[in-house]
ZADO-877112 format. One record per residue (C-alpha): x, y, z; residue number from 1; residue in three letters. Coordinates in nm, 2 decimals. Layout:
<nupas>
       xx       yy       zz     i    aa
        X        Y        Z   NUM   ALA
...
</nupas>
This chain:
<nupas>
       xx       yy       zz     i    aa
     0.00     0.00     0.00     1   UNK
     0.13     0.34    -0.09     2   UNK
     0.18     0.61     0.17     3   UNK
    -0.09     0.82     0.00     4   UNK
    -0.35     0.54     0.02     5   UNK
    -0.25     0.48     0.38     6   UNK
    -0.29     0.85     0.46     7   UNK
    -0.63     0.86     0.30     8   UNK
    -0.75     0.56     0.50     9   UNK
    -0.63     0.72     0.82    10   UNK
    -0.80     1.05     0.73    11   UNK
    -1.12     0.86     0.67    12   UNK
    -1.10     0.70     1.02    13   UNK
    -1.03     1.04     1.17    14   UNK
    -1.34     1.19     1.01    15   UNK
    -1.55     0.89     1.13    16   UNK
    -1.42     0.92     1.48    17   UNK
    -1.50     1.29     1.49    18   UNK
    -1.85     1.23     1.36    19   UNK
    -1.91     0.99     1.65    20   UNK
    -1.76     1.23     1.90    21   UNK
    -2.00     1.51     1.82    22   UNK
    -2.32     1.35     1.95    23   UNK
    -2.14     1.18     2.24    24   UNK
    -2.00     1.52     2.35    25   UNK
    -2.35     1.68     2.31    26   UNK
    -2.53     1.41     2.51    27   UNK
    -2.26     1.38     2.78    28   UNK
    -2.33     1.72     2.93    29   UNK
    -2.71     1.69     2.89    30   UNK
    -2.69     1.38     3.10    31   UNK
    -2.53     1.57     3.40    32   UNK
    -2.79     1.62     3.68    33   UNK
    -2.92     1.97     3.72    34   UNK
    -3.09     2.24     3.51    35   UNK
    -2.84     2.38     3.26    36   UNK
    -3.04     2.70     3.24    37   UNK
    -2.98     2.77     3.61    38   UNK
    -2.63     2.89     3.51    39   UNK
    -2.80     3.16     3.30    40   UNK
    -3.13     3.23     3.48    41   UNK
    -3.13     3.31     3.85    42   UNK
    -3.42     3.21     4.07    43   UNK
    -3.52     3.57     4.14    44   UNK
    -3.51     3.68     3.78    45   UNK
    -3.83     3.82     3.62    46   UNK
    -4.01     3.53     3.43    47   UNK
    -4.02     3.73     3.10    48   UNK
    -3.65     3.80     3.12    49   UNK
    -3.58     3.44     3.21    50   UNK
    -3.77     3.32     2.90    51   UNK
    -3.58     3.56     2.68    52   UNK
    -3.25     3.43     2.82    53   UNK
    -3.35     3.07     2.77    54   UNK
    -3.45     3.14     2.42    55   UNK
    -3.12     3.33     2.35    56   UNK
    -2.91     3.04     2.47    57   UNK
    -3.13     2.77     2.31    58   UNK
    -3.21     2.59     2.63    59   UNK
    -3.58     2.62     2.59    60   UNK
    -3.60     2.37     2.31    61   UNK
    -3.63     1.99     2.32    62   UNK
    -3.31     1.79     2.32    63   UNK
    -3.36     1.68     1.96    64   UNK
    -3.40     2.04     1.84    65   UNK
    -3.10     2.15     2.04    66   UNK
    -2.89     1.88     1.88    67   UNK
    -2.99     1.97     1.53    68   UNK
    -2.92     2.34     1.59    69   UNK
    -2.59     2.24     1.76    70   UNK
    -2.48     2.04     1.46    71   UNK
    -2.59     2.31     1.21    72   UNK
    -2.40     2.58     1.41    73   UNK
    -2.10     2.35     1.44    74   UNK
    -2.09     2.31     1.07    75   UNK
    -2.05     2.69     1.05    76   UNK
    -1.78     2.69     1.31    77   UNK
    -2.01     2.83     1.58    78   UNK
    -1.96     2.65     1.92    79   UNK
    -2.23     2.86     2.09    80   UNK
    -2.23     3.13     2.35    81   UNK
    -2.06     3.09     2.69    82   UNK
    -2.29     3.12     2.99    83   UNK
    -2.01     3.26     3.20    84   UNK
    -1.82     3.48     2.97    85   UNK
    -2.12     3.59     2.75    86   UNK
    -1.90     3.56     2.45    87   UNK
    -1.85     3.32     2.16    88   UNK
    -1.70     2.99     2.28    89   UNK
    -1.50     2.97     1.96    90   UNK
    -1.34     3.31     2.01    91   UNK
    -1.25     3.23     2.37    92   UNK
    -1.11     2.89     2.29    93   UNK
    -0.90     3.02     2.01    94   UNK
    -0.71     3.25     2.26    95   UNK
    -0.70     2.97     2.52    96   UNK
    -0.56     2.72     2.26    97   UNK
    -0.29     2.96     2.16    98   UNK
    -0.19     3.00     2.53    99   UNK
    -0.18     2.63     2.58   100   UNK
     0.03     2.57     2.26   101   UNK
     0.28     2.83     2.39   102   UNK
     0.34     2.61     2.70   103   UNK
     0.27     2.26     2.58   104   UNK
     0.45     2.25     2.24   105   UNK
     0.79     2.36     2.37   106   UNK
     0.75     2.12     2.67   107   UNK
     0.67     1.82     2.44   108   UNK
     0.95     1.90     2.20   109   UNK
     1.21     1.95     2.48   110   UNK
     1.09     1.63     2.65   111   UNK
     1.12     1.43     2.33   112   UNK
     1.46     1.57     2.23   113   UNK
     1.62     1.57     2.58   114   UNK
     1.46     1.24     2.68   115   UNK
     1.58     1.07     2.36   116   UNK
     1.93     1.21     2.40   117   UNK
     1.95     1.10     2.76   118   UNK
     1.80     0.76     2.68   119   UNK
     2.07     0.71     2.42   120   UNK
     2.34     0.81     2.67   121   UNK
     2.20     0.57     2.93   122   UNK
     2.20     0.28     2.68   123   UNK
     2.55     0.36     2.56   124   UNK
     2.69     0.38     2.92   125   UNK
     2.48     0.09     3.07   126   UNK
     2.79    -0.13     3.11   127   UNK
     2.96     0.13     3.32   128   UNK
     2.67     0.15     3.55   129   UNK
     2.67     0.49     3.72   130   UNK
     2.54     0.72     3.45   131   UNK
     2.28     0.47     3.34   132   UNK
     2.17     0.40     3.69   133   UNK
     2.13     0.77     3.77   134   UNK
     1.93     0.84     3.45   135   UNK
     1.72     0.53     3.47   136   UNK
     1.63     0.57     3.84   137   UNK
     1.57     0.94     3.79   138   UNK
     1.33     0.86     3.51   139   UNK
     1.15     0.61     3.73   140   UNK
     1.11     0.86     4.01   141   UNK
     0.99     1.13     3.77   142   UNK
     0.73     0.90     3.62   143   UNK
     0.60     0.80     3.96   144   UNK
     0.59     1.15     4.11   145   UNK
     0.24     1.31     4.07   146   UNK
     0.26     1.63     3.86   147   UNK
     0.05     1.83     4.11   148   UNK
     0.31     1.76     4.38   149   UNK
     0.60     1.85     4.15   150   UNK
     0.43     2.17     4.03   151   UNK
     0.33     2.28     4.38   152   UNK
     0.67     2.21     4.53   153   UNK
     0.84     2.40     4.24   154   UNK
     0.60     2.69     4.29   155   UNK
     0.67     2.70     4.67   156   UNK
     1.05     2.67     4.62   157   UNK
     1.14     2.89     4.32   158   UNK
     0.86     3.15     4.34   159   UNK
     0.76     3.19     4.71   160   UNK
     1.08     3.09     4.88   161   UNK
     1.36     3.20     4.64   162   UNK
     1.15     3.46     4.45   163   UNK
     1.33     3.37     4.12   164   UNK
     1.02     3.35     3.90   165   UNK
     0.66     3.48     3.92   166   UNK
     0.40     3.26     4.08   167   UNK
     0.10     3.30     3.84   168   UNK
    -0.02     3.41     3.50   169   UNK
     0.16     3.47     3.17   170   UNK
     0.25     3.83     3.23   171   UNK
     0.28     4.08     3.51   172   UNK
    -0.02     4.32     3.52   173   UNK
     0.07     4.68     3.45   174   UNK
     0.38     4.61     3.25   175   UNK
     0.22     4.69     2.92   176   UNK
     0.29     4.35     2.77   177   UNK
     0.06     4.23     2.49   178   UNK
    -0.13     3.95     2.66   179   UNK
    -0.22     3.76     2.35   180   UNK
    -0.06     3.71     2.01   181   UNK
     0.30     3.71     1.89   182   UNK
     0.38     4.05     2.06   183   UNK
     0.43     3.89     2.40   184   UNK
     0.73     3.68     2.27   185   UNK
     0.93     4.00     2.26   186   UNK
     0.88     4.06     2.63   187   UNK
     1.13     3.93     2.89   188   UNK
     0.85     3.94     3.14   189   UNK
     0.66     3.67     2.94   190   UNK
     0.97     3.44     2.93   191   UNK
     1.01     3.50     3.30   192   UNK
     0.66     3.37     3.36   193   UNK
     0.70     3.08     3.12   194   UNK
     1.02     2.94     3.27   195   UNK
     0.88     2.75     3.57   196   UNK
     0.57     2.59     3.42   197   UNK
     0.77     2.49     3.11   198   UNK
     1.03     2.33     3.33   199   UNK
     0.77     2.13     3.52   200   UNK
     0.59     2.02     3.21   201   UNK
     0.92     1.91     3.04   202   UNK
     1.03     1.71     3.34   203   UNK
     0.68     1.55     3.36   204   UNK
     0.69     1.44     2.99   205   UNK
     1.06     1.34     2.98   206   UNK
     1.07     1.00     3.16   207   UNK
     0.87     0.81     2.89   208   UNK
     1.08     0.90     2.59   209   UNK
     1.40     0.85     2.80   210   UNK
     1.31     0.50     2.91   211   UNK
     1.17     0.40     2.57   212   UNK
     1.48     0.53     2.39   213   UNK
     1.71     0.35     2.64   214   UNK
     1.53     0.01     2.59   215   UNK
     1.52     0.06     2.21   216   UNK
     1.88     0.15     2.20   217   UNK
     1.98    -0.15     2.40   218   UNK
     1.80    -0.37     2.15   219   UNK
     1.96    -0.20     1.85   220   UNK
     2.31    -0.22     1.99   221   UNK
     2.27    -0.60     1.98   222   UNK
     2.19    -0.60     1.61   223   UNK
     2.43    -0.75     1.36   224   UNK
     2.49    -0.43     1.17   225   UNK
     2.63    -0.27     1.49   226   UNK
     2.87    -0.56     1.53   227   UNK
     2.97    -0.51     1.16   228   UNK
     3.03    -0.14     1.22   229   UNK
     3.26    -0.22     1.51   230   UNK
     3.45    -0.48     1.31   231   UNK
     3.50    -0.21     1.04   232   UNK
     3.67     0.01     1.29   233   UNK
     3.40     0.28     1.32   234   UNK
     3.43     0.50     1.63   235   UNK
     3.19     0.42     1.92   236   UNK
     3.04     0.77     1.90   237   UNK
     2.95     0.73     1.53   238   UNK
     2.80     0.38     1.59   239   UNK
     2.59     0.50     1.87   240   UNK
     2.47     0.84     1.76   241   UNK
     2.46     0.81     1.38   242   UNK
     2.35     0.45     1.33   243   UNK
     2.20     0.30     1.65   244   UNK
     2.02     0.62     1.77   245   UNK
     1.85     0.67     1.43   246   UNK
     1.71     0.32     1.42   247   UNK
     1.61     0.34     1.79   248   UNK
     1.39     0.65     1.74   249   UNK
     1.10     0.47     1.58   250   UNK
     0.95     0.35     1.91   251   UNK
     0.98     0.70     2.05   252   UNK
     0.76     0.83     1.77   253   UNK
     0.49     0.59     1.87   254   UNK
     0.48     0.74     2.22   255   UNK
     0.28     1.05     2.11   256   UNK
    -0.06     0.88     2.08   257   UNK
    -0.01     0.70     2.41   258   UNK
     0.10     1.02     2.58   259   UNK
    -0.20     1.22     2.46   260   UNK
    -0.41     1.16     2.77   261   UNK
    -0.10     1.22     2.99   262   UNK
    -0.04     1.55     2.82   263   UNK
    -0.40     1.67     2.85   264   UNK
    -0.42     1.57     3.22   265   UNK
    -0.08     1.73     3.30   266   UNK
    -0.18     2.05     3.12   267   UNK
    -0.50     2.08     3.32   268   UNK
    -0.31     2.05     3.65   269   UNK
    -0.01     2.27     3.56   270   UNK
    -0.23     2.55     3.41   271   UNK
    -0.45     2.54     3.72   272   UNK
    -0.16     2.56     3.97   273   UNK
     0.02     2.84     3.78   274   UNK
    -0.30     3.02     3.67   275   UNK
    -0.20     2.98     3.31   276   UNK
    -0.49     3.10     3.09   277   UNK
    -0.51     2.80     2.86   278   UNK
    -0.73     2.51     2.77   279   UNK
    -0.66     2.32     3.09   280   UNK
    -0.76     2.61     3.30   281   UNK
    -1.07     2.66     3.08   282   UNK
    -1.18     2.30     3.15   283   UNK
    -1.17     2.36     3.53   284   UNK
    -1.34     2.70     3.51   285   UNK
    -1.62     2.56     3.28   286   UNK
    -1.69     2.28     3.52   287   UNK
    -1.69     2.50     3.82   288   UNK
    -1.93     2.75     3.65   289   UNK
    -2.15     2.47     3.50   290   UNK
    -2.09     2.65     3.17   291   UNK
    -2.19     2.36     2.94   292   UNK
    -2.15     2.54     2.61   293   UNK
    -1.79     2.60     2.72   294   UNK
    -1.75     2.25     2.84   295   UNK
    -1.88     2.11     2.51   296   UNK
    -1.64     2.33     2.32   297   UNK
    -1.34     2.25     2.53   298   UNK
    -1.39     1.87     2.53   299   UNK
    -1.48     1.85     2.16   300   UNK
    -1.18     2.06     2.06   301   UNK
    -0.95     1.85     2.29   302   UNK
    -1.09     1.53     2.15   303   UNK
    -1.05     1.64     1.79   304   UNK
    -0.69     1.75     1.86   305   UNK
    -0.62     1.41     2.01   306   UNK
    -0.77     1.23     1.71   307   UNK
    -0.57     1.45     1.47   308   UNK
    -0.24     1.41     1.65   309   UNK
    -0.29     1.04     1.66   310   UNK
    -0.36     1.03     1.29   311   UNK
    -0.06     1.25     1.20   312   UNK
     0.17     1.03     1.42   313   UNK
     0.04     0.72     1.24   314   UNK
     0.12     0.86     0.90   315   UNK
     0.46     0.98     1.02   316   UNK
     0.53     0.63     1.16   317   UNK
     0.42     0.47     0.83   318   UNK
     0.66     0.70     0.64   319   UNK
     0.95     0.61     0.87   320   UNK
     0.86     0.23     0.87   321   UNK
     0.70     0.12     0.54   322   UNK
     0.60    -0.22     0.70   323   UNK
     0.32    -0.04     0.89   324   UNK
     0.14     0.03     0.57   325   UNK
     0.10    -0.35     0.51   326   UNK
    -0.08    -0.40     0.84   327   UNK
</nupas>
């Protein structure tokens, strides 16, 4: 099977999954006990005003009619109006998604790069013992440590005790920093705020690629072509980092789909602890405010992102390893 045909099949599965997700997401929040209109209409509100508000937010219609309107609006890119913010959910989430990407993407890239590099070092030095033991056991400890504990401890130590970095937010109020968009990247204040949550997220994601790379490298170093390279007199560094590491990277690529849930869960916790205005914080705020248009939008967008990331990783893996296309 060609890569194009494999990619088209994978895209078809992605579309089918998203089509199934839409009604599931819609019904999930209607199944929650309680009156959703209570988040909009207070008990002491004038009945005529309450009726207008229910009509505006579409909660006065039967479930079937609400679903049809929801799908029709979704086809136009309209995720509804937030009960809490009184704004378009799509506009709010676009800003939240950008803020999340600013934190999550560098953390994931750094974790994969540093984890893979340290995993290769651990495998290459496993016979000597000390370096491999430190890296391996450090990874085990990092994987076993809850991220809320790590984030809280880092906040207490580096922010409140040492006062090296700010404690909350993306920028310091009153400093005139652009709080959204590319303008904030030119501000040292933004990087000052980013440093600690980025460090916590990177350390949280790093153990899996490190341990996976170490195991994969150990297997590759026992292959015949490695023994042949040694017999030809190639330097150990060239054998390890040019030949063995490149072949050992394939299992690391497959980590991304498996880490999707971990990434989302860690993002929610870190953004809540550091008051980072991203998707993770939006999930918590939407649940606390019973803002189900916002909850629908956040969970649907998160699910779609997870499906798309998994699809892209599958195609990338098929490109790196043509045997996958035959499965």
